[in-house]
C-alpha positions as CSV (number, residue, x, y, z in Angstrom):
1,M,1.2,3.9,4.3
2,E,2.4,3.9,8.0
3,E,3.9,7.3,7.3
4,V,0.6,8.6,6.1
5,L,-1.5,7.2,9.0
6,N,1.1,8.7,11.5
7,E,0.4,12.1,10.2
8,I,-3.2,11.9,11.2
9,P,-3.3,10.5,14.8
10,D,-6.4,9.4,16.7
11,T,-8.4,8.5,13.5
12,N,-9.7,5.1,12.3
13,I,-8.7,5.3,8.7
14,E,-8.2,2.3,6.6
15,L,-6.0,2.9,3.5
16,T,-5.9,0.4,0.6
17,P,-3.1,0.7,-1.9
18,A,-3.8,-0.3,-5.5
19,E,-1.9,0.3,-8.8
20,C,-3.7,2.5,-11.4
21,D,-1.6,3.6,-14.5
22,L,-3.6,6.6,-15.9
23,A,-1.7,6.3,-19.1
24,N,-3.1,2.9,-19.7
25,L,-7.1,2.3,-20.1
26,V,-6.7,-1.4,-19.3
27,S,-5.0,-0.6,-16.2
28,I,-7.7,1.8,-15.1
29,K,-10.4,-0.7,-15.8
30,N,-8.5,-3.4,-13.9
31,F,-8.2,-1.0,-11.0
32,V,-11.8,-0.1,-10.9
33,S,-13.0,-3.7,-11.2
34,T,-10.6,-4.9,-8.5
35,T,-11.3,-2.0,-6.1
36,L,-15.0,-1.9,-6.5
37,K,-15.3,-5.7,-6.1
38,E,-13.6,-5.5,-2.8
39,E,-15.4,-2.4,-1.7
40,N,-19.1,-1.6,-1.9
41,S,-18.3,2.2,-2.2
42,L,-15.4,4.6,-2.1
43,D,-15.4,7.1,0.6
44,V,-13.2,9.7,-1.0
45,V,-11.4,10.2,-4.2
46,C,-8.6,12.7,-5.0
47,Y,-7.4,13.3,-8.5
48,N,-3.9,14.7,-8.1
49,A,-1.8,13.1,-10.8
50,G,-0.4,14.8,-14.0
51,I,2.5,14.9,-16.1
52,A,4.0,17.6,-18.4
53,C,6.0,16.4,-21.4
54,N,8.5,18.4,-23.3
55,T,6.5,20.0,-26.2
56,A,9.5,20.8,-28.0
57,A,10.8,17.2,-28.1
58,S,11.3,15.7,-31.5
59,E,9.5,12.5,-30.7
60,C,6.0,12.4,-29.2
61,L,5.5,10.0,-26.3
62,R,2.3,7.9,-26.3
63,T,0.0,5.9,-24.2
64,K,-0.5,2.2,-24.8
65,E,-3.8,3.2,-26.7
66,G,-1.7,5.7,-28.9
67,F,-2.7,9.0,-27.4
68,E,-0.2,11.7,-26.8
69,L,1.1,11.0,-23.3
70,T,0.1,14.2,-21.6
71,V,-3.4,14.3,-23.0
72,G,-3.8,10.6,-22.4
73,T,-2.8,10.8,-18.8
74,N,-4.0,14.0,-17.6
75,H,-7.3,14.2,-19.5
76,F,-8.4,10.8,-20.9
77,G,-7.2,8.8,-18.1
78,H,-8.8,10.8,-15.3
79,F,-12.0,11.1,-17.2
80,Y,-12.2,7.4,-18.0
81,L,-11.4,6.7,-14.3
82,N,-14.1,9.1,-13.0
83,Q,-16.7,7.6,-15.3
84,L,-16.1,4.3,-14.1
85,I,-16.2,4.9,-10.3
86,L,-18.4,8.0,-10.0
87,P,-21.5,5.9,-9.1
88,K,-19.7,4.4,-6.0
89,V,-18.0,7.5,-4.7
90,R,-19.6,9.2,-1.5
91,V,-17.4,12.2,-1.6
92,L,-15.5,13.6,-4.6
93,V,-12.6,15.9,-3.6
94,C,-11.2,18.1,-6.4
95,F,-7.6,19.0,-6.5
96,I,-6.5,21.1,-9.4
97,F,-2.8,21.5,-9.7
98,F,-1.6,23.8,-12.6
99,Y,2.1,23.9,-13.1
100,F,4.3,25.0,-16.1
101,Q,7.9,25.9,-16.9
102,L,8.8,28.4,-19.3
103,S,11.7,27.6,-21.6
104,L,14.5,30.1,-22.0
105,E,13.0,31.3,-25.3
106,D,9.6,31.7,-23.6
107,K,11.2,33.9,-20.9
108,K,12.8,36.1,-23.5
109,K,9.3,36.7,-25.3
110,Y,7.4,37.5,-22.1
111,K,10.0,40.0,-20.6
């Protein structure tokens, strides 16, 4: 956290670290209940987490609730977190980061 604060000198910012596993709905609920208990409101929320699983894999990874891991993390996890904290957020900052990697077979198809 010191490294982050050093990047923005001459500011009076308080950072509060907290754990939130977006692949686990219980973790999200615990994060929100702990964070919002300590803070009356959240000044800023940035959603910038996502994973991309190998769709060609023989076994599908799953969240604790049984959702496919990519969908559970990138969609359900963010949505559930947002629904729980939105009433307490002063500013919502949206970051959309889209990244994909073509496999060798895909590259041959799209040449």
